[in-house]
VEXDO-181827 format. One line per field, with one value per residue: residue number from 1; y, z, x of N, C-alpha, C in turn. Coordinates in nm, 2 decimals. Each point is the difference from the previous one (the first is absolute). Layout:
N
resi <- NUM	...
n_py <- Y	...
n_pz <- Z	...
n_px <- X	...
ca_py <- Y	...
ca_pz <- Z	...
ca_px <- X	...
c_py <- Y	...
c_pz <- Z	...
c_px <- X	...
END
This chain:
143
resi <- 1	2	3	4	5	6	7	8	9	10	11	12	13	14	15	16	17	18	19	20	21	22	23	24	25	26	27	28	29	30	31	32	33	34	35	36	37	38	39	40	41	42	43	44	45	46	47	48	49	50	51	52	53	54	55	56	57	58	59	60	61	62	63	64	65	66	67	68	69	70	71	72	73	74	75	76	77	78	79	80	81	82	83	84	85	86	87	88	89	90	91	92	93	94	95	96	97	98	99	100	101	102	103	104	105	106	107	108	109	110	111	112	113	114	115	116	117	118	119	120	121	122	123	124	125	126	127	128	129	130	131	132	133	134	135	136	137	138	139	140	141	142	143
n_py <- 17.50	0.01	-0.13	-0.03	-0.03	-0.12	0.00	0.02	-0.09	0.09	-0.05	-0.01	0.05	-0.11	-0.06	0.01	-0.08	0.09	-0.10	0.06	0.00	-0.07	0.04	-0.08	-0.01	0.05	0.08	0.05	-0.02	0.11	0.00	0.12	-0.05	0.14	-0.02	0.07	-0.11	-0.07	-0.02	-0.11	-0.03	-0.10	-0.07	-0.04	-0.10	0.01	-0.11	0.01	-0.12	-0.03	0.12	-0.09	0.02	-0.10	0.01	0.03	0.07	0.01	0.08	0.10	0.07	0.12	-0.02	-0.04	-0.14	0.05	-0.03	-0.08	-0.04	-0.10	0.00	-0.10	-0.10	0.00	-0.03	0.10	-0.03	0.16	-0.04	0.17	-0.01	0.13	0.05	0.07	-0.12	0.09	-0.04	-0.02	0.00	-0.09	0.01	-0.09	0.03	0.07	-0.08	0.09	-0.06	0.09	-0.07	0.15	-0.09	0.10	0.04	0.10	-0.09	-0.08	-0.10	-0.01	-0.13	0.00	-0.12	0.00	-0.12	0.09	0.08	0.07	-0.03	0.11	0.01	0.11	-0.01	0.10	-0.11	-0.06	-0.15	0.03	-0.10	0.07	0.01	-0.14	0.06	-0.12	0.06	-0.03	-0.03	-0.07	-0.04	-0.01	-0.06	-0.04	-0.02	-0.04	0.11
n_pz <- 1.77	-0.11	-0.06	-0.04	-0.11	-0.07	-0.03	0.13	-0.01	0.03	0.13	0.06	0.13	0.06	0.00	0.11	-0.06	0.03	-0.01	-0.08	0.10	-0.09	0.10	0.08	0.13	-0.01	-0.12	0.07	-0.07	-0.09	-0.04	-0.08	-0.08	-0.04	-0.12	0.01	0.08	-0.06	0.05	-0.06	-0.11	0.05	-0.01	0.11	0.03	0.14	0.05	0.13	0.05	0.13	0.05	0.03	0.12	-0.03	-0.10	-0.05	-0.06	-0.13	0.07	-0.06	-0.11	-0.06	-0.09	-0.03	0.07	0.00	0.13	0.03	0.11	0.01	0.12	-0.09	0.05	0.14	0.03	-0.05	0.04	-0.04	0.00	-0.01	-0.10	0.00	-0.10	0.09	-0.01	-0.02	0.11	-0.05	0.08	-0.09	0.09	-0.10	0.07	-0.11	-0.04	0.04	0.05	-0.07	-0.04	-0.03	-0.11	0.00	-0.13	0.11	0.07	0.09	-0.03	0.12	-0.02	0.13	-0.02	0.05	0.05	0.04	-0.04	-0.06	-0.10	-0.03	-0.13	-0.03	-0.15	-0.01	0.01	-0.14	0.04	0.05	-0.02	-0.12	0.05	0.02	0.13	0.01	-0.02	0.14	0.00	-0.09	0.07	0.10	-0.08	-0.03	0.13	0.05	0.09
n_px <- 15.18	0.07	0.00	0.14	-0.04	0.06	-0.11	0.03	-0.08	-0.08	0.01	-0.12	0.04	0.02	-0.14	-0.07	-0.07	-0.11	-0.08	-0.10	-0.08	-0.07	-0.11	-0.03	0.02	-0.12	0.06	0.10	0.13	0.02	0.14	0.03	0.08	0.00	0.03	0.09	0.01	0.10	0.14	-0.06	0.00	-0.11	0.12	0.00	-0.06	0.04	0.02	0.05	0.01	-0.04	0.04	0.09	-0.04	0.07	-0.08	0.12	-0.12	0.00	0.06	-0.08	0.04	-0.06	0.03	-0.10	-0.02	-0.11	-0.03	-0.13	0.03	-0.10	-0.03	-0.05	0.09	0.00	0.12	0.04	0.12	-0.01	0.12	0.02	0.07	0.02	0.05	-0.05	-0.07	-0.08	-0.05	-0.09	-0.09	-0.10	-0.10	-0.02	-0.11	-0.04	-0.11	-0.04	0.12	0.09	0.12	0.03	0.05	0.07	0.08	0.02	-0.11	0.08	-0.07	-0.06	-0.04	-0.06	-0.04	-0.13	-0.03	-0.10	0.13	-0.06	0.09	-0.09	0.06	-0.01	0.04	0.07	0.07	0.00	-0.01	0.13	0.05	0.02	-0.12	0.03	0.04	0.08	0.11	-0.01	0.12	-0.05	-0.09	0.08	0.05	-0.13	-0.07	0.11	0.01
ca_py <- -0.05	-0.07	-0.10	0.03	-0.14	0.03	0.12	0.15	0.00	0.02	-0.08	0.02	-0.10	-0.13	0.06	-0.06	0.04	-0.07	-0.04	0.01	-0.11	0.00	-0.11	0.00	-0.14	-0.10	-0.08	0.01	0.13	-0.02	0.10	-0.01	0.06	0.02	0.08	0.15	0.04	-0.04	0.07	-0.06	-0.08	-0.11	-0.10	-0.15	-0.03	-0.16	-0.03	-0.08	-0.07	-0.11	0.04	-0.02	0.13	0.01	0.02	0.16	0.00	0.13	0.02	0.05	0.12	-0.01	0.12	0.05	-0.03	0.03	-0.11	0.02	-0.10	-0.02	-0.13	-0.01	-0.09	-0.02	0.13	0.01	0.09	0.02	0.09	0.02	0.08	0.10	-0.02	0.07	-0.08	0.03	-0.14	-0.01	-0.13	0.03	-0.11	-0.02	-0.09	0.03	0.01	0.11	0.06	-0.04	0.11	0.03	-0.02	0.05	-0.11	0.00	-0.04	-0.12	-0.07	-0.15	-0.02	-0.10	-0.03	-0.09	-0.12	-0.01	0.11	-0.01	0.16	0.03	0.09	0.08	0.03	0.09	-0.08	-0.13	-0.05	0.03	-0.04	0.11	0.11	-0.01	0.01	-0.11	0.02	0.13	0.10	0.06	0.12	0.13	0.05	0.06	0.11	0.08	0.14
ca_pz <- -0.08	-0.13	-0.03	-0.14	-0.07	-0.08	-0.11	0.07	0.03	0.16	0.06	0.13	0.11	0.03	0.09	0.00	-0.09	0.03	-0.12	0.07	0.06	-0.01	0.03	0.14	0.08	-0.01	-0.12	-0.06	-0.02	-0.13	-0.06	-0.14	-0.06	-0.14	-0.08	0.01	0.16	0.04	-0.05	-0.08	-0.09	0.04	-0.11	0.06	0.13	0.04	0.15	0.08	0.12	0.07	0.02	0.14	0.09	0.02	-0.12	-0.03	-0.15	-0.05	0.00	-0.13	-0.04	-0.14	-0.11	-0.06	0.06	0.14	0.05	0.12	0.09	0.06	0.07	-0.02	0.13	0.09	0.03	-0.06	0.06	-0.13	0.02	-0.11	0.03	-0.11	-0.01	0.09	0.16	0.08	0.01	0.03	0.04	-0.02	0.03	-0.07	0.07	-0.03	-0.16	-0.05	0.01	-0.07	0.01	-0.14	-0.01	-0.14	-0.06	0.04	0.12	0.04	0.08	0.03	0.09	0.08	-0.02	0.09	-0.06	-0.08	-0.09	-0.14	-0.06	-0.17	-0.05	-0.11	-0.04	-0.13	-0.14	0.00	0.05	-0.06	0.08	0.00	0.09	0.15	0.06	0.11	0.06	0.08	-0.05	-0.14	0.04	0.06	-0.12	-0.09	0.08	0.10	-0.03
ca_px <- 0.13	-0.04	0.08	0.01	0.07	0.09	-0.04	-0.02	-0.15	-0.04	-0.10	-0.04	0.08	-0.08	-0.10	-0.13	-0.11	-0.12	-0.07	-0.14	-0.06	-0.15	-0.07	-0.02	0.04	-0.12	0.00	0.13	0.05	0.06	0.10	0.03	0.13	-0.04	0.10	-0.05	-0.02	0.13	0.13	0.06	-0.09	0.02	0.05	0.03	-0.05	0.06	-0.04	0.09	-0.08	0.06	0.15	0.04	0.02	0.16	0.06	-0.01	0.01	0.04	0.15	0.06	-0.04	-0.01	0.05	-0.11	-0.14	-0.06	-0.09	-0.09	-0.03	-0.11	-0.03	-0.16	-0.05	0.12	0.11	0.15	0.11	0.08	0.12	0.03	0.13	0.03	0.15	0.08	0.01	-0.14	-0.08	-0.14	-0.06	-0.15	-0.08	-0.14	-0.10	-0.11	0.00	-0.03	0.13	0.12	0.11	0.06	0.15	0.06	0.09	0.13	0.03	0.02	-0.10	0.01	-0.14	-0.02	-0.16	-0.04	-0.03	-0.11	0.00	-0.03	0.05	-0.03	0.10	-0.03	0.13	0.01	0.05	-0.01	0.11	0.12	0.11	0.13	-0.05	0.03	0.12	-0.01	0.11	-0.01	0.11	-0.03	-0.11	0.06	0.09	-0.08	-0.07	0.06	0.05
c_py <- -0.06	-0.07	0.01	-0.15	0.04	0.10	0.11	0.01	0.01	-0.09	0.05	-0.10	-0.09	0.08	-0.10	0.03	-0.07	0.00	0.02	-0.13	0.02	-0.12	0.01	-0.14	-0.10	-0.07	-0.02	0.12	-0.04	0.13	-0.02	0.08	0.03	0.08	0.15	0.06	-0.04	0.07	-0.04	-0.08	-0.15	-0.10	-0.12	0.01	-0.16	0.01	-0.12	-0.06	-0.14	0.00	-0.04	0.12	0.01	0.05	0.18	-0.01	0.14	-0.01	0.05	0.14	-0.01	0.13	0.08	0.00	0.08	-0.07	0.08	-0.13	0.01	-0.13	0.00	-0.06	0.00	0.14	-0.03	0.13	0.02	0.09	0.04	0.10	0.08	-0.01	0.09	-0.09	0.04	-0.12	0.05	-0.13	0.03	-0.14	-0.01	-0.10	0.04	-0.01	0.12	0.13	-0.06	0.09	-0.01	0.01	0.04	-0.11	0.01	-0.02	-0.14	-0.02	-0.13	0.00	-0.13	-0.02	-0.05	-0.11	0.02	0.11	-0.03	0.16	0.01	0.12	0.06	0.05	0.09	-0.06	-0.14	-0.06	0.00	-0.04	0.11	0.12	-0.01	0.01	-0.09	0.02	0.15	0.07	0.06	0.12	0.11	0.07	0.07	0.10	0.08	0.12	0.00
c_pz <- -0.11	-0.03	-0.17	-0.04	-0.11	-0.11	0.05	0.01	0.14	0.04	0.14	0.08	0.04	0.09	0.00	-0.09	0.07	-0.10	0.08	0.04	0.00	0.06	0.15	0.05	-0.02	-0.13	-0.08	-0.07	-0.15	-0.01	-0.12	-0.02	-0.16	-0.06	0.00	0.15	0.06	-0.03	-0.15	-0.09	0.04	-0.15	0.05	0.15	0.02	0.15	0.04	0.10	0.03	0.00	0.15	0.07	0.03	-0.15	-0.03	-0.16	-0.04	-0.03	-0.12	-0.01	-0.15	-0.07	-0.05	0.06	0.10	0.04	0.11	0.06	0.09	0.08	0.00	0.13	0.08	0.00	-0.08	0.03	-0.14	0.04	-0.12	0.03	-0.13	-0.03	0.08	0.13	0.07	-0.01	0.06	0.02	0.00	0.04	-0.05	0.05	-0.02	-0.17	-0.06	0.00	-0.08	0.01	-0.14	0.02	-0.13	-0.02	0.04	0.14	0.03	0.09	0.05	0.09	0.07	0.04	0.15	-0.07	-0.09	-0.08	-0.17	-0.03	-0.12	-0.01	-0.12	-0.03	-0.14	-0.12	0.03	0.04	-0.10	0.09	0.03	0.07	0.15	0.02	0.11	0.08	0.08	-0.04	-0.12	0.02	0.04	-0.09	-0.09	0.04	0.09	-0.04	-0.04
c_px <- -0.05	0.12	0.02	0.05	0.11	-0.03	-0.05	-0.15	-0.02	-0.11	-0.02	0.07	-0.10	-0.09	-0.12	-0.11	-0.12	-0.09	-0.15	-0.05	-0.16	-0.06	-0.01	0.03	-0.12	0.01	0.14	0.03	0.06	0.09	0.02	0.13	-0.03	0.12	-0.06	-0.02	0.13	0.09	0.03	-0.11	0.05	0.03	-0.02	-0.05	0.05	-0.03	0.07	-0.08	0.06	0.15	0.02	0.04	0.15	0.09	-0.02	0.02	0.03	0.16	0.05	-0.08	-0.04	0.05	-0.12	-0.14	-0.04	-0.10	-0.07	0.01	-0.11	0.00	-0.14	-0.02	0.12	0.07	0.11	0.07	0.07	0.12	0.07	0.15	0.04	0.15	0.10	-0.01	-0.11	-0.10	-0.14	-0.07	-0.14	-0.04	-0.14	-0.08	-0.14	-0.03	-0.01	0.12	0.09	0.12	0.05	0.15	0.05	0.10	0.14	0.04	0.02	-0.12	0.00	-0.16	0.01	-0.15	-0.03	-0.06	-0.12	-0.01	-0.02	0.06	-0.02	0.08	-0.06	0.13	-0.02	0.05	-0.02	0.15	0.12	0.12	0.11	-0.05	0.05	0.13	0.00	0.11	0.01	0.13	-0.02	-0.11	0.06	0.09	-0.06	-0.09	0.06	0.04	0.15
END
């Protein structure tokens, strides 16, 4: 299934992305995210950490921004909802695994105490890109 944004641009549906893992257990590993091998060009990188387990973050959608969320440490449960109310849950607990989130899905994240989330984003920060009201999200993206 493809998702459409307000400009009728097509996006892949949310999905897991496996980053390569180079190394071995005796020396450690490295994983790489490179432009040209991702669904978008990276314009911004940010991370969240020390989030209490009782807190649910996110609670928004984007008008244009695509993202890849990665749990570089700990566990993150990512719940996404499309405009038709379909819900998918992704558990991130390996530093070489991410979840792709197109701009037209509502998403929330809940973290283990040790979780560090790294986000690769397709745009620079713009508050106008955020849809923070769930009812507005359903009006914009609903069928």
